[in-house]
N, C-alpha and C positions, 0 to 999 in steps of 0.2 A: 504493500499500499504505499507507505511512505517511502519506502526504498526506489518504488517506482516512480515517485514524484521527482526523486533525486537522480534521474536517467537511467535506473536499471530496467528496462523493459525488455531484457533478455540476460541469459546467464552471463553471457561474456562480456556485457557492458560494464565498464567501471563506475563508482559511485562519482557524480558531480558534486564535487564538495562546496562550489560556490551556490549551488541550487539548495542543497542540504542546510547550509548556515543561514541562509534567505529564509528558508522554511522554519528554522529554529527561531528567527526573530521575528516571526508574525504575531501580532495580537492574537490571544486565544479565541476570540470571536471569528477571525479569519479562517481558524483552523478548523472550528466547529462548522462553519460553512462548506470547507471543502469536504467533509465528510459526510454533511447533508447532501451536497451535489452529487458525489460520488454514489451514494446509494440511490438517489432519485433517478440517475442516468445508467443504472447498472444493466438495462436490458436494450440499451442501444449504443451503437458508436458513438465517438466523439463527434460532435457536430456543434454549430453556434449556437450558443445560450440563449433561448427565447426570454428568459425573464430577467435580463440584465445586460448593461452593456457589457460585451467580452473585456474590454480594456480595464473595466473596473473589477472582473473577477478575481478572485485570489491566484488563481492558475496564471494571470497575465503577468503577475509579479516574479513566478518563478520563472517563467519562461524567459522573461526579461532579464534574467541573472544570466542566463547564456541561451541567445537564441537558437544555438545548433542541437539544445536538447529536445528530442521529440516529444510532444506532448504524450502524457501518460495514457494508457488504456483504460476503460473504466473496469475492467475485470480486475478484481482484488484477488491475492494467493488463496490458495485452500487452506482450510482449518489445519492440515497437518503442518504447515508452515507455523503457525502460533505454536502448536503442540512442540516443535523442535524446538524452536528460540526459548520458549519458556523452561524446557528441560535442562536449559544451561543455567539456571536460578537467577537470570538476569532481572527478572522482576523481583526478588527478594534483595538483591544487590542495590537497585536502584531507590527501592522504598527505603533502605537505610540510607544511602547516600541524602534523598529528601530528608529526612528526619535529622541528620545530622547538621546538614546547612540551615535547617529552618529552626533547631534549637539550641544552637552554638556556634562555637568558631574553631572546633576542633580540626575542621577540614579548611581553615582559614577564610578569606573573604572570597567569593566567587567573582569573576570580571563582570561587565557589563553583559557580555555575549552569554555567559553561563547563566548570571540571573533570569535573562528572558527564557533559557531553555529550563529553568526552574520553574518559574512560573506558569508556563505551557504544560508543563509535565505534570504538577500538581494539579492545575485546573482540569486537564483533560483525564488524569488517571486515579485521582486519589480526592475528589471532590463528590459529593453527591451530585449524580448527573442530571441536569433539567429535565423533568418530565416533556412527555410529547416529543423528544428528538428520537431519532432512529436508533441511537446506541444506547437509551434509556433502558437498561437492562436490570436496574435493581429496584426492589419493590418489599412490601411485606412479605410475599410469596416467595422473593428470590433476594433477601437480605445481603448476601456475601458473592460479591463478583467472582470471588475465587472459586468458591463452590459451583457457581453455574460456569466458570470455565472447565472446570473439570468433570462436570456432568456432560457437557457438550463434548470434550474429548471420550469419555468412556461411551458415548452413545455412537459416535462415529468410528473410533477406532479400538474400543473393546477393553480400554484401560487409560488411568489417570496418569499424571505425572509423577515419576520415581523421585523423591526428595532425598539427595543424599544426606542430609543431616537428620534424617530420620522424622521430620515433619509430617505430619498427616492433615490433609484437609477432608472434613467430612463432607460428603456429598451424596445426593440420590443416584443410586445404580439402577437404573430402570432396566425390567426384563427384555425390552427391545432394544437391543445393543448389538453392534456389529463384534461380538466376542469371537469370531473366528477371523476376524480382519489379519491379524499378525500371522496366525498359521496360513493362510492362503497366500499373502503377500510375501512371505518368506519362500513357499514354495515357487513362486512366480520368480524371484530373484535366482533360486538356484537353478530353477530351467534356463533362465534367460543367460546365466552365466556358463552353464554347460552348452548352451547354444553358440554363444560367443567364443568359446573354447574350440568348437568345432566348426565353426562357419567356413574356415579355408581347408579343411578337410576334401582332398580329391578322391582319397581311396580309403579301404576300411570301412568299419561301421561307424555311421553318424547317429547318436542317438536322439538328436534334435527333432522333435514333432511341433511343427508349426501349430497344428490343430491344438496340442495339448496346452501350449503357451496362450492361444486365444481364449482357451476354455477357461484358465485361471483368469485371465483379464476380465471376462465377462462375468464371472462370481463376484471380484472387486467392484465392478462397475454396478450389479445390482446390490450390493451390500450398501455401498455408498448412496445411490440414489434413493434406497429404500428409507434412508434417515432424512431425505430430502423433500417428502412428499407434500405438496402445498405451500412450499416456502420454507418448511420447517428448519430451523438451526440457521438459516440465513443471516438473520439480524445478528446473533451471537458470532457466527464466523466474521462477519464485517468488522464488528468492533473488536474482537479478540486478535484478529490479523492486525488491525490498525494499531492496536496497543504495542504489540509485540513488535511490530515494524517499526514503529517510534524509537523504542530501545535498542533494536537492533542497527539502525542508522547512526545512533548515537555513538555506537563502537565500531562503524565500519570503517571509520577514519579516526585522525587524532582531531576529534571534535574540540571546542572550545571548553567544554566540561571535562574532557578527558584530559586535556592540558592543566586545567586547575587541579585535578585529581592526582597529577604527576603520574598519569598512566599511559604516557605515549608509547607507543610499539608498532612492530609490524603488522600484527594479526589480530582479528576480533579475539581469539580465545585467550591471548595473551594480555589485552587490554581488560578485558572481563576480570581476568584473575587479578590482575594489579589493582583495579577499583575494588575488588571484593577484599584483597588485603587492606586496604585503606580504611574501610568500614567494620572489618571483622565478620563478613559474610563469606562461608564457603561457597566455592562454586564446582560444577561439576567437573570431574576430571576429564571428560570427553567433549567439554565445552564447545571447543572447534570443531569436531565431528558434527555434533548436531546442527551446528551453523552452516555446515558443509552440505547436510541433508535438505535444510529447511526449503530452500529455491527448485533446486532438481525434484523433490518429490511433491512439492507443490504444483510444479509443470506435469509430471508424470499422471498425478491424480486428477488434476483438471482434464487432461486429454483423454485420460480412461472413462471419465464422468461423460465427456462429449462423444463417446462411443468410438473412441480410436482404439486398435489393435486388439480387437474382441473377436477375431475370426482367423482362420488359416491364411488367409490372403494378404492380412495387415500385420499380423504379430512379428514376422520377419523385421520390421522397422525397429523393433527393439533390440535387435542383436545385429543383424547385417549392416555392416558399415559401407557397404558398395551401392547400398540403396539411397536415392534422393530422399532427403527428408528423416533419414534414419535417427535414431534415439541412442544409438550404442554408446557413445561417450556421456550421456546422461544415467544410463543403468549402470555403467562401470563405476562412475561417481557415487551412485546411490548403494551398490552392493559393497563398495570398498567400507563406505563410512557406517552403513548399517551394521556390517559385521564389527566393527571397531566399537560402536556404542553400546551393542546388545553383547557381545561377547561370545556370539555365535556366527561362526564363519559359514556363511551361505556357499561359499564356493566349493566346500567341503560336503556339502548335504547331498545325501542320496536322495534322487529326486523319484517319484512315483509317475507310471503311466496311466493316464486317464482313459476312462472307459466311454467310449463315443457311441 
């Protein structure tokens, strides 16, 4: 979401730091407007705004920071993106950062740029959300956003966040949840790796069966869409992706608040670790790998939900690097980092033959 605003409209684009810093300097009301507009236009491609002068729209200020940055698409990342970013413990870290800056001077005095970031962050994610906004998800029925996030993750992926510090969030675990998502997804990764390993074979036995891979994709497609009937989980996904994207963007480069926290480094994972150390919050040991998974998995699951790769004719795009439009590099990234964060090397898993 906010990562997209900063120029990351595909996996190979770097963050445009000028646009990101411009975004952090916005007034909170402008960011609220960005979110409302993004939701209102979720079902159509970017087009001239009918409700206001385009030059006055908050997007215009972002694009003006670098005219070469393409306007972001209206589609936001998949809920899996929020799950992966939150698994790093980034939310707990920045909760403590705000607490320290707002209650004392142990971290020093923030610069003007960091003060703007602090104001926006507190206003967006640590205030009671104004009613009737699209991201107003807290109520007497759902008083804790942390529990609402965990509930959404459990419904879609069959599990909540593993907190390395032993902290447990109490949340409702409904019966209608995708409890087999991990099982089927790992079987897909194992079969795709098997196919990648054998795609160049010109002799001998090749165990790759495109129909088996397509069948697993179709199962994941059906699981995910079964949770989205009539727009279910749409608002939750939108807000939680936006929330985690804001924190992700903050650590995607040596942003002003990162500099103020003396956490300048060359990677997201190292910046997060240094910030966590400053405020005494442990981060996940595999934080970098979780972040490496966030955007590729979002891309893959969005495409699966759209109906891609779900048959023998199209599934080779997941493993055959000679095909136009292939996703072999995306799958390699997912397989490598998934194995790292779970401790289960899907490259060594024995696969089953599907019955058709």
